[in-house]
C-alpha positions, 0 to 999 in steps of 0.5 A: 478503472472503477465506474458508476456501474459499480466496477471495482477500482482495482488499482486504488491503493486502499486497505482491502483487509483490516483489523487491529492486530493486522494494523499493529504488525503492519505499523511495526514493519513501517517503524522498522524502516527506522531501525531500533529507533522506529519512527524517531529513526525515520524522522531523524534520517529525514532531517537533512533532506527536510532542512534542504527542502525548507531552505530551497523554498525559504519556508521559515520566512513564510507567514503560514509557517511562522504562524505555527500551522505546520509545526516545526518540521525540523523537530516534530516526529512522524507517524503512520495511520491506517484505516479500513478501505482507505489509503495508508498515510504518513503523518507529521513532518515527513508528510508535510515536507513530502508535499513541498518536495513533490512540487519542487521535483516537478519544478526541477523537470519543468524549469531548465534554468537551475537557479529558477528551478530552485527559487534562486538557490544554488542546488547541486545534482546531489541536492536534487537527488537527495530530494528525490531520495526523500520522496522515495523513502516517503513512498516506501514508508507509505506503501512499501512495507510487505504487509501493506503492499500485499494488502493494497495491491491485491486486486491489481495483482489478480487483474495483472495475472489475468491479463498476462494469462490471456493468450489472445491479449497482445497489449494491455495498458494500465494507468496509475500513480507512481505509488501504485508501481512501488507497491506492486513491485514490493508485493512481488518481492523485487530485489533492491534497485536504483534507476540510473539517470534519474533523481527519483531512484525507484519510480520517476515521473512517467515511469512504465512497469513493462511485462514483455513476453517473448517466445523461443523456438519451441514456443515457450513463453519468457518474460522481461520485466523492465522499468521504462522511463525518461532520464532527467535530462530527457525530461528537462530538455523536452527531448523527443523519444525516437529510436535514436534517443530511446527511453531508459530501460532497466531490468528488474529481478525478483527474490528467488527467481532466476533468469536465463542467459538473456535475462528473461524469466520463465512463464512458470516463474513469473506466474509463480511470483503472482501466485506467491503474492496473491496467496500471501494475502489470503494467508494474511487474512486467515492469520489475522482473522484468527488473531484473537483466538488462543491457539492453545485453547481446547475449543480452538484445537478441537475446531482445527482438528475437526476441519482437518479431519473433515477435509482429509480424504484419508481420514476416518472423519472425512466428509464429502463436500456434498454432505458438509452442512454449516449451521449459523445462528444468532446465539453465540455463532454470528454474534455474542449471546445477547438480546437480538436487538442489542446491537441495533439499540447500541447503534441508536444510542451512538447515533443520537448522542455521539455520531449525529446529535444535531440530526435527532430530536430532543425527545430521542436524545432523552430516550437514548440517555435513559437506556444507555446506562443499562446497555453500557453495563451489559444488562 
């Protein structure tokens, strides 16, 4: 949905908020998927599926694998990486195996001959399901942790809520990847589910996340939230979808949200889901924005008490909004108490000596080297 005019791509699954404290806690949530062993546990859990994937494509017989370029997928560990404004990613053996598994699943759908689909190997439906489960677990590692899901889907959740609240809108269609669907459902607090008739239990190829609005006799709006998808059989046999051969539908349920006798969610509860997730993002930003403050410090307590009093209409210290004035300066408020060109000079030093030394003259490098000791020493 982004374009050259600067419109934000609200479906791009990147980290919209980031700092080191946030990253540490988000990574801990991902590691917890592996139990007490953390990432080592995730790696161990994936070993059998990775071995199956490698055997299916005869990976160990390939020159590229034998060269060591891909490491040892049966022994190497996996990890997680995050960076501001970029998509979080899994590293190591699970990442490499997922790329092969993704191609295998596409071949399974496209090739009706079971031996051809598995490169001459005899794979059972359970084997294919194991590969699909592995891909799902990879996506959950990448986008499913609560702190990650809330972060990467925040603009999309805002846009979805806006569309759903538009009474004049009859139909909206957003096109995204399976990982976006998984992250959105994780952020909204979907209850555990497994889609029948598919080797991909959470977000099979071509899946649609459907918000369907109904109205009762009193005009009240109710919603059904479904996953709509083609079964593995429908895909492999290129079956045309018709009223007699409809796609699969699966009703989703969410933490703390009840449904009526027809399995529908009230409009109030549905929008409450979105508000809960959107507010959770705002709370996350507030929490980690103060991560380096000591809440027990007198200065911190003084600031918090002042803000609470100034915004509480019942307080003697209440200040009307029209009278509130915030003053910021360059002497310890916006920046540390340093000479006003300190940061510019540090950037100049890094640019000349670390970032792009190939782009600057020897004269500038010498100047950077000469002033660097004083700046790195804080003089």
